[in-house]
C-alpha positions, 0 to 999 in steps of 0.5 A: 459676576456680571451685573445688570442694573435693570434687573437688580434694582429691587433685588439689591434691597434684599441682598441679591447683588449679581449673577453667577453666569455671564450669559446674555439674558433670555428675557421674558416675564413669568406669572402673567397668569396663575396657570403659568406657574405650576408647582407640585410638592414631593413629600415624605408621607408617613401613612398609617391606617390607624392614624388620627391625621387625615392627609389631603392632596390639594390642587389649588389656583390663586391660593396661598398656603396659610389662607387656604388652611384658614378657609379649610379649617372654617369649612370643617368647623375646626381650629386652624391649629389642627391643620398642618403642612410641610411647606408654603406656596405663593398665591399667584400660582397653580399649586399642588401641596399636602395638608394634614388635618387632625381628628376629621374623617374622609367623609367630613372633607368630601362634603366641603367645596372650596372655590378653585381647589380640588381636594383628594384624600391620600390616607391617614398618618399618626402625626402632623405634617412638618417642614422635614417632610418636604423633600422638594418641588417640581416646577413647570413655569411658562415664560412669556416672550422668552428668548432662544434656546442657545442661551438656555444651553450655555447658561445651563452649562455655566451653572453646572460648572460654577453652581447655582446661587441659592438666594432667598427669593423676593417673596421671602421678604413680602408679596409687594412691599419687601420690608419684612427684613427691615422690620426684623432688623428694627426688632433686633435693635429693640426699636419695636415702635419703628418696627411696628410703623414700618410694617403697617405704614411704610410706603413701597413703590410698586404697591397700588397707588391709592394704598401708597397714598394712604400708607404715606399719610399714615406714615406721617401722622401715625394715627391708628384711627386714620389707618383703620378708616382708610386701609382696605379690609384685605390688609387685615394684619395691618388693621389688627395691629392698629386696632391693638394700639387703639385698645391701649397696647404699645407697639411692642405689645401689638406686634406680640399679638400677631400669629406665631408664624408671622412673628417668626417671619420678621427675624427670619427675613433679616437672617435671609437678607444677611445670607443673601449679602453673604452669598453675593459677596462670596460670588464676588470673591470666588466667582464660583460656589465649588470652592471650600476653604478652612472654616467653611461649612457644607450641606449634603444631599440625601436621596429618598424619593428625590434628593433633598438637603440634610444636615450641615457641618463644618469643613475641617480635617475632612476638607479633601473629602468635602471637595470630592463630594462637591465635585460629585454634586453630593455636597454644597458649600453652606453659609450661615443663617446668623443667630446667637449660637453661630460660630463664625469661622474663616471667610464667613466672619464677614457676616459680622461686618454686615451686622455691625453696619446695622448696629447689631451683633450675634447677641442681638438675636436673643431678644427676650421674646422667643418668636423674635429670637434665633439661635442660627443655622446654615443653608446650602449656598448651591441649589445642586440642581440636577442639570439633566432634569432642567428642560426648556421647550421654547416657552416652558421651563421644567425642573425639580428643586430641593426644599427651600430653593426658589424657582424664581432664583434659578430662572433669574440666571436664565432670564436676567430680568426682574422677577418681582 
């Protein structure tokens, strides 16, 4: 596994410690403009004429998923709880994704106008959209200043031979400050006070210099009045937490007042960090993702409209069969997203060493607060990308990835540049 220090400085913070390919990087930058990054959901929509959920196909520019759901619900005059979706999308992109809205009619939606968003009514469904409805995403990514196609072809061949590491991308850990996993670790340690202040105030290089200065002062003083006075209004969750302190809540109580999805994000980010550490170590130990041994687990592809990952299971007596399915690109090695019910066997027991380095163990994931707890699960270590479907025309990459896979993680193997 080759290391390139210039491109791993930030990634190492979130557990990404190398590349599986040995090719030279093509270079270049992405997301110079939101239109450079196009992503379109492929979803398993279960439509029904008598359903109570209106399904919308939304093409939006510079909108993240949650903020658009909030603005959409406000425009319709309904609770945001009535708006659901199958996956989340970053803000700085041109995205096409589906929303389900309970209890509204087609004409209710047709009368609203939201800036930089086009809304198409697809039909009705009997239930809300959820994560299982997302199969994957089609990406078209323009790379500015990208290198030659010869490197592209060689990298593509190497990925086909060794597999494509399914790291959690940087955006899993924050938009500018990659600190959500650190907050999660502190919560699991029971240190809610420090978790609060890391989230609200810890400075992070790369953020706006003026905001860094404010956070630095707030980090030193821990004065909620100063933070409420100086932090800009767009940092609304930081401001909400500081306001809760001023109202007399403890740091733990303030964190518990956050929206459910945000509360769950912290521990999930820490699990993602440990997964990335495991995957990095696996690449160092094996050099490939195509090998499985006793005690490993595997994920399997199912084929609907497009391929997507199905349940994971332990590899035991069926080891020869799993090895055959991996060769046929139908199965992938799976690594644990550790939690209190995780049964770590064989090579994956190395996860316990990573936890112990943070003064944690599996029982730490049972915190007494549901949103700060996790029983654990598994995730495919190899994206199982369809190599034949990855194209590059000298500037634009186009490809399909199963749900949960990050386009930036695939592209980093080709570009070998920092994608923060």
